[in-house]
Kinemage of the C-alpha trace (Angstrom):
@kinemage 1
@onewidth
@group {chain A} dominant
@subgroup {mainchain}
@vectorlist {calphas} color= white
{ca met a 1} P -0.639 -13.393 31.509
{ca gly a 2} L -1.654 -9.814 29.439
{ca ser a 3} L -0.689 -10.214 25.434
{ca thr a 4} L 0.746 -7.248 23.428
{ca val a 5} L -1.013 -5.443 20.416
{ca ala a 6} L 1.277 -5.061 17.916
{ca tyr a 7} L 0.319 -1.624 15.470
{ca ala a 8} L 2.563 -2.425 12.498
{ca gly a 9} L 3.302 -4.931 10.100
{ca thr a 10} L 4.404 -6.214 6.944
{ca ser a 11} L 3.427 -7.423 4.020
{ca ser a 12} L 4.120 -8.242 0.104
{ca thr a 13} L 2.779 -9.611 -3.217
{ca glu a 14} L 5.360 -11.651 -5.012
{ca leu a 15} L 5.355 -10.636 -8.641
{ca ser a 16} L 7.085 -12.847 -11.855
{ca asn a 17} L 9.379 -9.820 -12.176
{ca gly a 18} L 10.018 -8.458 -8.421
{ca arg a 19} L 8.451 -8.550 -4.582
{ca leu a 20} L 6.231 -5.534 -3.616
{ca ser a 21} L 5.911 -4.556 -0.059
{ca phe a 22} L 3.799 -2.567 1.762
{ca glu a 23} L 5.551 -1.482 5.418
{ca ala a 24} L 3.642 0.610 8.352
{ca phe a 25} L 3.049 1.348 11.706
{ca asn a 26} L 1.665 3.295 14.733
{ca gly a 27} L 3.875 6.002 15.834
{ca arg a 28} L 3.712 4.603 18.940
{ca glu a 29} L 5.907 2.031 17.674
{ca ala a 30} L 8.955 4.390 17.349
{ca ser a 31} L 8.234 7.205 20.219
{ca leu a 32} L 6.032 9.421 17.495
{ca pro a 33} L 2.780 10.312 17.765
{ca ala a 34} L -0.305 7.692 17.981
{ca ser a 35} L -1.834 10.120 15.845
{ca lys a 36} L -0.353 9.197 12.978
{ca phe a 37} L 0.946 6.284 11.196
{ca tyr a 38} L 3.807 5.876 8.181
{ca ser a 39} L 4.196 3.803 5.823
{ca ala a 40} L 6.566 2.424 2.970
{ca thr a 41} L 5.900 1.152 -0.406
{ca gln a 42} L 8.832 -0.803 -1.688
{ca tyr a 43} L 9.242 -3.113 -4.994
{ca lys a 44} L 12.393 -4.944 -6.006
{ca lys a 45} L 13.218 -6.203 -8.932
{ca thr a 46} L 14.481 -9.876 -9.594
{ca gly a 47} L 14.224 -9.338 -13.430
{ca gly a 48} L 12.487 -8.474 -16.848
{ca gly a 49} L 13.323 -4.577 -18.202
{ca thr a 50} L 13.068 -1.803 -17.132
{ca val a 51} L 10.137 0.047 -16.233
{ca thr a 52} L 8.610 3.030 -15.248
{ca val a 53} L 6.220 2.758 -11.842
{ca val a 54} L 4.112 4.242 -9.819
{ca phe a 55} L 4.043 3.516 -6.423
{ca gly a 56} L 0.731 4.534 -4.562
{ca met a 57} L -0.675 3.938 -0.766
{ca thr a 58} L -4.252 3.156 -0.098
{ca thr a 59} L -6.916 4.104 2.930
{ca glu a 60} L -10.703 3.549 3.465
{ca ser a 61} L -10.356 7.272 3.678
{ca ile a 62} L -7.660 8.983 0.843
{ca leu a 63} L -5.728 7.329 -1.763
{ca val a 64} L -2.147 8.411 -2.111
{ca lys a 65} L 0.431 8.225 -5.200
{ca ser a 66} L 3.779 8.594 -5.713
{ca pro a 67} L 5.812 10.217 -8.682
{ca ala a 68} L 7.048 7.657 -11.388
{ca lys a 69} L 10.683 5.942 -10.671
{ca thr a 70} L 12.306 3.826 -13.436
{ca val a 71} L 13.676 0.555 -12.094
{ca lys a 72} L 15.573 -1.975 -13.262
{ca lys a 73} L 16.528 -5.479 -12.557
{ca gly a 74} L 18.507 -5.777 -9.575
{ca gln a 75} L 16.787 -2.687 -8.285
{ca lys a 76} L 15.122 -1.958 -5.300
{ca val a 77} L 13.158 1.454 -5.037
{ca gly a 78} L 10.446 2.536 -2.910
{ca his a 79} L 8.846 5.371 -1.733
{ca ser a 80} L 7.686 7.032 1.883
{ca trp a 81} L 4.377 8.496 2.498
{ca gly a 82} L 5.314 10.265 6.437
{ca gly a 83} L 3.457 10.774 9.028
{ca arg a 84} L -0.553 10.340 8.358
{ca ser a 85} L -3.715 11.022 10.363
{ca val a 86} L -4.921 7.583 11.872
{ca ala a 87} L -8.724 9.097 11.440
{ca asp a 88} L -7.587 8.833 7.283
{ca thr a 89} L -7.422 5.359 7.701
{ca gly a 90} L -11.148 4.448 8.766
{ca asp a 91} L -11.136 1.021 9.359
{ca cys a 92} L -7.857 1.470 10.992
{ca ser a 93} L -6.222 -0.667 8.035
{ca ala a 94} L -4.066 1.017 5.117
{ca thr a 95} L -2.471 -1.437 1.735
{ca gly a 96} L 0.472 -0.496 -0.438
{ca phe a 97} L -0.053 -0.533 -4.526
{ca met a 98} L 2.101 -0.183 -7.484
{ca lys a 99} L 1.270 0.613 -11.486
{ca ser a 100} L 3.258 -0.017 -14.578
{ca asn a 101} L 2.385 -0.616 -17.680
{ca gly a 102} L -0.862 -0.303 -16.938
{ca ser a 103} L -1.412 -3.225 -14.226
{ca thr a 104} L -1.961 -2.165 -10.754
{ca tyr a 105} L -0.366 -4.649 -8.153
{ca tyr a 106} L -1.680 -5.105 -4.435
{ca thr a 107} L 0.000 -5.831 -1.413
{ca pro a 108} L -2.774 -7.552 1.157
{ca pro a 109} L -3.696 -4.941 3.797
{ca val a 110} L -1.737 -3.741 6.896
{ca asp a 111} L -4.168 -3.856 9.999
{ca arg a 112} L -4.706 -2.299 13.489
{ca leu a 113} L -2.845 0.788 12.546
{ca cys a 114} L -4.998 2.879 14.979
């Protein structure tokens, strides 16, 4: 019997006014180059007033941020990071985050991206 190795994952963090989610996968999962990984950070706001957020994604080697976005209760907003070199992951993992009102919120890392 063989085993299947996943090169993709989703993680999320429950916040007081919504859920922050992060998805990352190696290109081979979508018949794309295995030398790239793809990721996106998303926030679904379930309560509270309108806020401005900045999404981010970080690995051992890089940190990228989105332009500021406004989100209100009931909306889902996010940012996709496109294809990045798996060499940028360092330890083959990536973490999503969101900055809002002076605080930063992180998702658990998604690993096995190499």
